[in-house]
ZALUMZA-747098 format. One record per residue (C-alpha): x negated, y negated, z negated; residue number from 1. Coordinates in Angstrom, 3 decimals, padded with zeros to 6 digits. Example, Ala and Ser with C-alpha at 12.3 -4.5 7.8 and 13.67 -1.06 7.14 Angstrom:
<sites>
+----------+----------+----------+-------+
:       xx :       yy :       zz : torba :
+----------+----------+----------+-------+
: -012.300 :  004.500 : -007.800 :     1 :
: -013.670 :  001.060 : -007.140 :     2 :
+----------+----------+----------+-------+
</sites>
This chain:
<sites>
+----------+----------+----------+-------+
:       xx :       yy :       zz : torba :
+----------+----------+----------+-------+
:  015.484 :  023.358 :  020.276 :     1 :
:  015.567 :  019.886 :  021.798 :     2 :
:  017.364 :  019.541 :  025.109 :     3 :
:  014.679 :  017.749 :  027.150 :     4 :
:  017.382 :  015.879 :  029.070 :     5 :
:  018.471 :  014.199 :  025.857 :     6 :
:  015.907 :  011.829 :  024.403 :     7 :
:  015.368 :  011.452 :  020.687 :     8 :
:  015.342 :  007.930 :  019.330 :     9 :
:  013.184 :  007.577 :  016.232 :    10 :
:  014.226 :  004.598 :  014.102 :    11 :
:  011.374 :  003.883 :  011.690 :    12 :
:  011.977 :  001.866 :  008.524 :    13 :
:  008.577 :  000.599 :  007.431 :    14 :
:  007.311 : -001.000 :  004.250 :    15 :
:  004.814 : -003.262 :  006.040 :    16 :
:  005.196 : -006.801 :  007.283 :    17 :
:  004.793 : -007.938 :  010.870 :    18 :
:  002.635 : -006.688 :  012.585 :    19 :
:  002.950 : -003.073 :  011.387 :    20 :
: -000.794 : -002.492 :  011.064 :    21 :
: -001.084 :  000.893 :  009.405 :    22 :
: -003.028 :  003.842 :  010.736 :    23 :
: -000.099 :  006.311 :  010.815 :    24 :
:  002.211 :  003.741 :  012.418 :    25 :
: -000.412 :  002.706 :  014.965 :    26 :
: -001.836 :  006.138 :  015.669 :    27 :
:  001.035 :  008.609 :  015.374 :    28 :
:  004.279 :  006.669 :  015.798 :    29 :
:  003.470 :  003.783 :  018.158 :    30 :
:  000.837 :  005.633 :  020.200 :    31 :
:  001.124 :  009.434 :  020.265 :    32 :
:  004.871 :  009.914 :  019.634 :    33 :
:  006.043 :  006.889 :  021.611 :    34 :
:  004.021 :  007.997 :  024.648 :    35 :
:  005.932 :  011.314 :  024.706 :    36 :
:  008.716 :  010.988 :  027.327 :    37 :
:  011.068 :  012.952 :  025.065 :    38 :
:  011.079 :  010.170 :  022.459 :    39 :
:  011.925 :  006.513 :  022.032 :    40 :
:  010.419 :  004.781 :  019.004 :    41 :
:  011.692 :  001.622 :  017.323 :    42 :
:  009.799 :  000.202 :  014.340 :    43 :
:  012.069 : -001.738 :  011.988 :    44 :
:  009.927 : -003.930 :  009.727 :    45 :
:  010.038 : -006.911 :  007.400 :    46 :
:  009.283 : -010.225 :  009.077 :    47 :
:  006.040 : -012.113 :  008.817 :    48 :
:  007.931 : -015.272 :  009.725 :    49 :
:  011.490 : -016.249 :  010.610 :    50 :
:  012.973 : -016.070 :  014.083 :    51 :
:  011.000 : -013.167 :  015.456 :    52 :
:  012.562 : -011.226 :  018.319 :    53 :
:  011.916 : -007.568 :  019.195 :    54 :
:  008.659 : -007.079 :  021.065 :    55 :
:  006.586 : -004.301 :  022.562 :    56 :
:  004.103 : -002.760 :  020.120 :    57 :
:  001.823 : -000.273 :  021.903 :    58 :
:  004.311 :  002.287 :  023.323 :    59 :
:  007.025 :  001.454 :  020.786 :    60 :
:  009.441 : -001.443 :  020.231 :    61 :
:  008.902 : -003.499 :  017.086 :    62 :
:  011.986 : -005.071 :  015.492 :    63 :
:  011.005 : -007.593 :  012.758 :    64 :
:  014.471 : -008.017 :  011.253 :    65 :
:  014.183 : -007.215 :  007.534 :    66 :
:  013.399 : -009.710 :  004.748 :    67 :
:  010.123 : -009.509 :  002.854 :    68 :
:  010.089 : -006.916 :  000.081 :    69 :
:  009.978 : -009.442 : -002.740 :    70 :
:  012.502 : -010.236 : -005.450 :    71 :
:  015.962 : -009.521 : -003.963 :    72 :
:  014.557 : -008.855 : -000.483 :    73 :
:  014.663 : -005.092 : -000.950 :    74 :
:  018.364 : -005.112 : -001.777 :    75 :
:  019.162 : -007.577 :  000.995 :    76 :
:  017.528 : -005.017 :  003.271 :    77 :
:  020.143 : -002.414 :  002.308 :    78 :
:  022.954 : -004.700 :  003.464 :    79 :
:  021.175 : -005.549 :  006.722 :    80 :
:  020.355 : -001.921 :  007.448 :    81 :
:  023.952 : -000.826 :  006.822 :    82 :
:  025.024 : -003.374 :  009.437 :    83 :
:  022.251 : -003.067 :  012.023 :    84 :
:  021.547 :  000.675 :  012.068 :    85 :
:  025.148 :  001.764 :  012.850 :    86 :
:  025.154 : -000.661 :  015.796 :    87 :
:  021.893 :  000.757 :  017.166 :    88 :
:  023.020 :  004.334 :  016.580 :    89 :
:  026.350 :  003.825 :  018.370 :    90 :
:  024.543 :  002.467 :  021.439 :    91 :
:  022.207 :  005.457 :  021.467 :    92 :
:  025.067 :  007.929 :  021.045 :    93 :
:  026.706 :  006.522 :  024.155 :    94 :
:  023.500 :  007.397 :  026.008 :    95 :
:  023.567 :  010.933 :  024.521 :    96 :
:  020.437 :  010.358 :  022.440 :    97 :
:  019.567 :  012.196 :  019.253 :    98 :
:  018.868 :  009.990 :  016.242 :    99 :
:  016.118 :  010.533 :  013.685 :   100 :
:  015.537 :  008.088 :  010.840 :   101 :
:  011.927 :  007.908 :  009.621 :   102 :
:  011.281 :  006.104 :  006.321 :   103 :
:  007.812 :  005.219 :  005.134 :   104 :
:  007.384 :  004.977 :  001.349 :   105 :
:  010.023 :  002.407 :  000.340 :   106 :
:  012.694 :  004.011 : -001.959 :   107 :
:  015.254 :  001.285 : -001.174 :   108 :
:  014.940 :  001.933 :  002.568 :   109 :
:  015.364 :  005.628 :  001.825 :   110 :
:  018.626 :  004.899 :  000.010 :   111 :
:  019.931 :  002.949 :  003.012 :   112 :
:  019.067 :  005.878 :  005.294 :   113 :
:  020.803 :  008.305 :  002.925 :   114 :
:  023.994 :  006.235 :  003.056 :   115 :
:  023.912 :  006.558 :  006.856 :   116 :
:  022.988 :  010.236 :  006.943 :   117 :
:  026.287 :  011.192 :  008.574 :   118 :
:  025.408 :  009.104 :  011.641 :   119 :
:  022.021 :  010.638 :  012.434 :   120 :
:  020.564 :  014.042 :  013.223 :   121 :
:  017.637 :  014.037 :  010.807 :   122 :
:  016.008 :  011.989 :  008.061 :   123 :
:  012.227 :  012.249 :  007.597 :   124 :
:  010.527 :  010.648 :  004.589 :   125 :
:  006.790 :  009.893 :  004.454 :   126 :
:  005.464 :  009.439 :  000.934 :   127 :
:  001.848 :  008.281 :  000.852 :   128 :
:  001.842 :  006.563 : -002.542 :   129 :
:  003.325 :  007.471 : -005.963 :   130 :
:  005.664 :  004.471 : -006.234 :   131 :
:  007.600 :  006.119 : -009.047 :   132 :
:  004.488 :  006.275 : -011.231 :   133 :
:  002.544 :  003.096 : -010.514 :   134 :
:  004.943 :  000.281 : -009.682 :   135 :
:  004.750 : -002.783 : -011.935 :   136 :
:  007.337 : -002.589 : -014.721 :   137 :
:  009.230 :  000.341 : -016.232 :   138 :
:  012.500 : -000.672 : -014.549 :   139 :
:  010.999 : -000.378 : -011.042 :   140 :
:  009.564 :  003.012 : -011.934 :   141 :
:  012.925 :  004.243 : -013.168 :   142 :
:  014.772 :  002.890 : -010.112 :   143 :
:  012.283 :  004.531 : -007.722 :   144 :
:  012.762 :  007.948 : -009.364 :   145 :
:  016.534 :  007.518 : -009.349 :   146 :
:  016.591 :  006.602 : -005.647 :   147 :
:  014.463 :  009.635 : -004.766 :   148 :
:  016.883 :  011.953 : -006.574 :   149 :
:  019.975 :  010.318 : -005.040 :   150 :
:  018.528 :  010.551 : -001.522 :   151 :
:  016.835 :  013.947 : -001.773 :   152 :
:  019.861 :  016.009 : -000.690 :   153 :
:  019.977 :  014.375 :  002.779 :   154 :
:  016.225 :  014.320 :  003.504 :   155 :
:  015.382 :  016.991 :  006.071 :   156 :
:  011.579 :  016.946 :  005.753 :   157 :
:  008.823 :  015.144 :  003.871 :   158 :
:  005.348 :  014.048 :  004.970 :   159 :
:  002.504 :  013.563 :  002.513 :   160 :
: -001.046 :  012.404 :  003.210 :   161 :
: -003.043 :  014.900 :  001.141 :   162 :
: -002.474 :  018.300 : -000.492 :   163 :
: -002.875 :  016.650 : -003.902 :   164 :
:  000.530 :  014.992 : -003.536 :   165 :
:  002.541 :  018.202 : -003.131 :   166 :
:  003.208 :  018.925 : -006.820 :   167 :
:  004.496 :  015.375 : -007.446 :   168 :
:  006.657 :  015.176 : -004.324 :   169 :
:  008.177 :  018.630 : -004.880 :   170 :
:  009.726 :  017.355 : -008.122 :   171 :
:  012.107 :  015.279 : -006.005 :   172 :
:  012.200 :  017.168 : -002.696 :   173 :
:  011.987 :  020.888 : -003.579 :   174 :
:  011.811 :  023.881 : -001.201 :   175 :
:  013.094 :  025.071 :  001.190 :   176 :
:  012.794 :  021.539 :  002.556 :   177 :
:  009.754 :  021.426 :  004.914 :   178 :
:  006.706 :  019.521 :  003.678 :   179 :
:  003.883 :  018.616 :  006.077 :   180 :
:  000.462 :  017.178 :  005.219 :   181 :
: -000.841 :  014.625 :  007.757 :   182 :
: -003.820 :  012.564 :  006.520 :   183 :
: -004.174 :  008.897 :  007.388 :   184 :
: -006.662 :  009.023 :  010.248 :   185 :
: -008.679 :  006.799 :  012.550 :   186 :
: -008.090 :  007.409 :  016.275 :   187 :
: -010.789 :  004.809 :  016.954 :   188 :
: -011.748 :  005.885 :  020.471 :   189 :
: -010.095 :  002.860 :  022.071 :   190 :
: -012.375 :  000.270 :  020.419 :   191 :
: -015.449 :  001.715 :  022.076 :   192 :
: -017.814 :  002.045 :  019.132 :   193 :
: -020.483 :  004.718 :  019.308 :   194 :
: -023.580 :  005.733 :  017.359 :   195 :
: -025.640 :  005.375 :  020.533 :   196 :
: -024.798 :  001.691 :  020.831 :   197 :
: -024.867 :  001.054 :  017.093 :   198 :
: -027.780 :  003.262 :  016.007 :   199 :
: -030.144 :  002.600 :  013.143 :   200 :
: -033.634 :  002.915 :  014.562 :   201 :
: -036.693 :  003.712 :  012.514 :   202 :
: -037.827 :  000.148 :  011.904 :   203 :
: -039.025 : -000.901 :  008.472 :   204 :
: -038.350 : -004.557 :  009.267 :   205 :
: -034.686 : -003.991 :  010.011 :   206 :
: -032.124 : -004.402 :  007.229 :   207 :
: -029.726 : -001.541 :  006.520 :   208 :
: -026.206 : -002.945 :  006.969 :   209 :
: -023.535 : -001.749 :  004.530 :   210 :
: -019.853 : -002.635 :  005.006 :   211 :
: -016.669 : -002.341 :  002.945 :   212 :
: -013.217 : -003.034 :  004.415 :   213 :
: -010.144 : -002.946 :  002.214 :   214 :
: -008.410 : -004.393 : -000.796 :   215 :
: -010.490 : -006.182 : -003.435 :   216 :
: -007.770 : -005.828 : -006.098 :   217 :
: -008.865 : -005.160 : -009.682 :   218 :
: -007.797 : -001.514 : -009.655 :   219 :
: -010.364 : -000.773 : -006.908 :   220 :
: -013.132 : -001.788 : -009.350 :   221 :
: -015.424 : -003.437 : -006.819 :   222 :
: -017.119 : -005.224 : -009.711 :   223 :
: -018.422 : -001.760 : -010.686 :   224 :
: -019.796 : -001.234 : -007.164 :   225 :
: -021.347 : -004.701 : -007.071 :   226 :
: -023.170 : -004.065 : -010.348 :   227 :
: -024.770 : -000.988 : -008.742 :   228 :
: -025.710 : -003.033 : -005.651 :   229 :
: -027.265 : -005.842 : -007.705 :   230 :
: -029.268 : -003.297 : -009.695 :   231 :
: -030.472 : -001.550 : -006.518 :   232 :
: -031.472 : -004.816 : -004.834 :   233 :
: -033.865 : -005.609 : -007.687 :   234 :
: -036.143 : -003.062 : -005.988 :   235 :
: -036.673 : -005.491 : -003.104 :   236 :
: -034.594 : -003.513 : -000.595 :   237 :
: -034.091 : -004.782 :  002.942 :   238 :
: -030.311 : -004.464 :  003.017 :   239 :
: -027.169 : -006.512 :  003.695 :   240 :
: -023.701 : -005.874 :  002.229 :   241 :
: -020.494 : -007.188 :  003.779 :   242 :
: -017.122 : -007.044 :  001.989 :   243 :
: -014.004 : -007.724 :  004.084 :   244 :
: -010.396 : -008.003 :  002.956 :   245 :
: -010.336 : -009.904 : -000.307 :   246 :
: -008.092 : -012.784 : -001.289 :   247 :
: -009.668 : -016.057 : -002.426 :   248 :
: -008.911 : -015.200 : -006.052 :   249 :
: -010.413 : -011.715 : -005.690 :   250 :
: -013.607 : -013.074 : -004.154 :   251 :
: -013.878 : -015.769 : -006.823 :   252 :
: -013.570 : -013.078 : -009.510 :   253 :
: -016.193 : -010.814 : -007.904 :   254 :
: -018.674 : -013.659 : -007.520 :   255 :
: -018.783 : -013.811 : -011.312 :   256 :
: -020.530 : -010.429 : -011.459 :   257 :
: -024.046 : -011.139 : -012.684 :   258 :
: -026.470 : -011.376 : -009.757 :   259 :
: -023.880 : -011.505 : -006.950 :   260 :
: -024.040 : -015.265 : -006.351 :   261 :
: -027.831 : -015.115 : -006.092 :   262 :
: -027.674 : -012.340 : -003.464 :   263 :
: -024.958 : -014.267 : -001.616 :   264 :
: -027.218 : -017.337 : -001.414 :   265 :
: -029.931 : -015.110 :  000.039 :   266 :
: -027.404 : -013.853 :  002.643 :   267 :
: -027.713 : -010.292 :  001.371 :   268 :
: -024.094 : -010.149 :  000.227 :   269 :
: -021.260 : -011.696 :  002.218 :   270 :
: -017.531 : -011.885 :  001.481 :   271 :
: -014.906 : -012.379 :  004.202 :   272 :
: -011.237 : -012.887 :  003.399 :   273 :
: -008.503 : -010.634 :  004.730 :   274 :
: -008.279 : -010.727 :  008.530 :   275 :
: -006.269 : -008.921 :  011.257 :   276 :
: -007.012 : -005.193 :  011.317 :   277 :
: -008.402 : -005.349 :  014.866 :   278 :
: -010.864 : -008.103 :  013.890 :   279 :
: -011.951 : -006.230 :  010.759 :   280 :
: -012.546 : -003.006 :  012.681 :   281 :
: -014.583 : -004.893 :  015.285 :   282 :
: -017.001 : -005.808 :  012.484 :   283 :
: -017.911 : -002.127 :  012.187 :   284 :
: -019.978 : -002.461 :  015.362 :   285 :
: -022.626 : -004.334 :  013.385 :   286 :
: -022.843 : -001.913 :  010.459 :   287 :
: -024.763 :  001.229 :  009.560 :   288 :
: -023.139 :  002.572 :  006.372 :   289 :
: -019.464 :  002.355 :  005.394 :   290 :
: -018.690 :  002.120 :  001.680 :   291 :
: -015.827 :  004.385 :  000.636 :   292 :
: -016.229 :  004.046 : -003.124 :   293 :
: -012.884 :  004.621 : -004.858 :   294 :
: -012.306 :  004.943 : -008.621 :   295 :
: -011.475 :  008.646 : -009.262 :   296 :
: -008.394 :  007.895 : -011.366 :   297 :
: -004.889 :  009.374 : -011.157 :   298 :
: -003.629 :  006.429 : -009.079 :   299 :
: -005.993 :  007.355 : -006.225 :   300 :
: -006.465 :  011.137 : -006.512 :   301 :
: -003.916 :  011.995 : -003.823 :   302 :
: -005.182 :  009.198 : -001.580 :   303 :
: -005.939 :  009.808 :  002.065 :   304 :
: -009.018 :  007.567 :  002.517 :   305 :
: -008.109 :  005.678 :  005.686 :   306 :
: -011.245 :  003.578 :  005.751 :   307 :
: -013.417 :  006.679 :  005.480 :   308 :
: -011.794 :  008.013 :  008.653 :   309 :
: -012.200 :  004.635 :  010.358 :   310 :
: -015.874 :  004.378 :  009.431 :   311 :
: -016.470 :  007.856 :  010.818 :   312 :
: -014.438 :  007.176 :  013.954 :   313 :
: -016.513 :  004.055 :  014.589 :   314 :
: -019.742 :  006.043 :  014.295 :   315 :
: -020.928 :  004.903 :  010.865 :   316 :
: -022.572 :  006.989 :  008.209 :   317 :
: -020.710 :  006.834 :  004.888 :   318 :
: -021.495 :  006.402 :  001.202 :   319 :
: -018.584 :  007.902 : -000.750 :   320 :
: -017.910 :  009.160 : -004.259 :   321 :
: -016.595 :  012.390 : -005.705 :   322 :
: -013.251 :  012.634 : -007.479 :   323 :
: -010.970 :  012.023 : -004.463 :   324 :
: -010.345 :  015.568 : -003.137 :   325 :
: -009.603 :  014.775 :  000.518 :   326 :
: -012.563 :  012.388 :  000.687 :   327 :
: -014.841 :  015.098 : -000.676 :   328 :
: -013.510 :  017.537 :  001.917 :   329 :
: -014.177 :  015.218 :  004.872 :   330 :
: -017.656 :  014.323 :  003.594 :   331 :
: -018.742 :  017.913 :  002.931 :   332 :
: -017.412 :  019.249 :  006.226 :   333 :
: -018.942 :  016.481 :  008.335 :   334 :
: -022.259 :  015.895 :  006.503 :   335 :
: -021.930 :  012.309 :  007.695 :   336 :
: -023.425 :  010.608 :  004.666 :   337 :
: -023.927 :  010.639 :  000.922 :   338 :
: -021.521 :  011.897 : -001.756 :   339 :
: -022.192 :  010.492 : -005.222 :   340 :
: -020.680 :  010.478 : -008.696 :   341 :
: -018.674 :  007.416 : -009.766 :   342 :
: -021.528 :  006.058 : -011.854 :   343 :
: -023.449 :  002.788 : -011.557 :   344 :
: -026.866 :  004.407 : -011.884 :   345 :
: -025.993 :  007.191 : -009.429 :   346 :
: -024.726 :  004.693 : -006.824 :   347 :
: -027.833 :  002.543 : -007.354 :   348 :
: -030.165 :  005.495 : -006.729 :   349 :
: -028.330 :  006.513 : -003.542 :   350 :
: -028.444 :  002.970 : -002.124 :   351 :
: -032.202 :  002.920 : -002.730 :   352 :
: -032.615 :  006.340 : -001.074 :   353 :
: -030.609 :  005.245 :  001.966 :   354 :
: -032.750 :  002.140 :  002.465 :   355 :
: -036.061 :  003.938 :  001.889 :   356 :
: -035.117 :  006.830 :  004.226 :   357 :
: -033.152 :  004.788 :  006.777 :   358 :
: -034.496 :  006.916 :  009.635 :   359 :
: -031.913 :  009.630 :  008.820 :   360 :
: -028.951 :  007.248 :  009.271 :   361 :
: -028.867 :  007.848 :  013.028 :   362 :
: -028.279 :  011.580 :  012.530 :   363 :
: -025.574 :  010.898 :  009.928 :   364 :
: -023.825 :  008.553 :  012.377 :   365 :
: -023.877 :  011.199 :  015.091 :   366 :
: -022.294 :  013.737 :  012.756 :   367 :
: -019.648 :  011.215 :  011.703 :   368 :
: -018.371 :  010.449 :  015.174 :   369 :
: -018.543 :  014.089 :  016.279 :   370 :
: -016.405 :  015.154 :  013.324 :   371 :
: -013.961 :  012.272 :  013.835 :   372 :
: -013.498 :  013.037 :  017.528 :   373 :
: -012.886 :  016.710 :  016.833 :   374 :
: -010.772 :  016.637 :  013.659 :   375 :
: -009.600 :  013.114 :  012.734 :   376 :
: -007.127 :  012.628 :  015.570 :   377 :
: -003.354 :  012.357 :  015.291 :   378 :
: -003.034 :  014.491 :  018.424 :   379 :
: -004.216 :  017.444 :  016.310 :   380 :
: -001.173 :  017.118 :  014.029 :   381 :
:  001.360 :  016.129 :  016.668 :   382 :
:  002.734 :  019.612 :  017.551 :   383 :
:  003.761 :  020.258 :  013.928 :   384 :
:  005.084 :  016.717 :  013.501 :   385 :
:  007.196 :  017.068 :  016.655 :   386 :
:  008.732 :  020.276 :  015.312 :   387 :
:  009.998 :  018.367 :  012.277 :   388 :
:  011.721 :  015.841 :  014.516 :   389 :
:  013.372 :  018.335 :  016.802 :   390 :
+----------+----------+----------+-------+
</sites>
């Protein structure tokens, strides 16, 4: 067991640029873990711009010292990590601190940690995406698998974000190595959204406000969703749809879907480009129904639907589709919205039903935030996570 007089320093190698806006990083590492007096947390990330110095990020320290993960940046990171991490570890050892390396997703960062395994007490690897199956190019896929196998012998425990990922991950990190499932959650209490303040009252003159936050990349098939929306709106529905997070090229492509430009001119569809996570989440205060419509393909089956948890935590009802197991579980247990097949006609019918029977949205919102407050909190998973670290 951990000697409480000796703090544990968690050095986190992250695959996100500055700032490290990711729900697990924000919620578990920088908030819950870093607020525990037994731990120190340092987030080592790739830089958004040159010349950044370490700074306070929630309860953790953010160190933007790695190059961007493009071209040779990944391999430059190995050299930098082999120089910087031993220096940090030596300083901590002088203060009698335990050292745990936490790596999120990136196989190259995992290799660097493996090369330094003799200097630390534990190595924890979080794998939330099948990099070895869906990277661009066969060479990257092969390298990712090779790095997993090389590093597997020194990894002490693995985190995954849904039970669906266990079979894949166990190919590289077999028992008896501990494996813990921690979904990507919301922890939205701090932004102050509630169904009471953002309720949908029974008013036939009031538009139902739908919102989608997330990537607009081709593999998310938003053109499919927009076709269902255009078809539904031909029924004269009083509804608005907001899509947040697309690049200019993505939005330009989606505007080509037949009927979208016309609805945009009528202010019934609106596109906003990618913005800071805090600004995007603030937009939830003006919405009624969150869209968590995800193509049920192999790429996404083991997904932990972060935006679903954020919609629920902000007190929104949710329109989601079947085919993503963890999403189905959250929706069925909470009864916070509508679960539909991934089918244009099915989505169209549900959108119409929501708008025609908008008086039930308030009850769905209440169920969403009650479920989120009770179950979708990182504090619920913290005791088991702490055991892995100690």
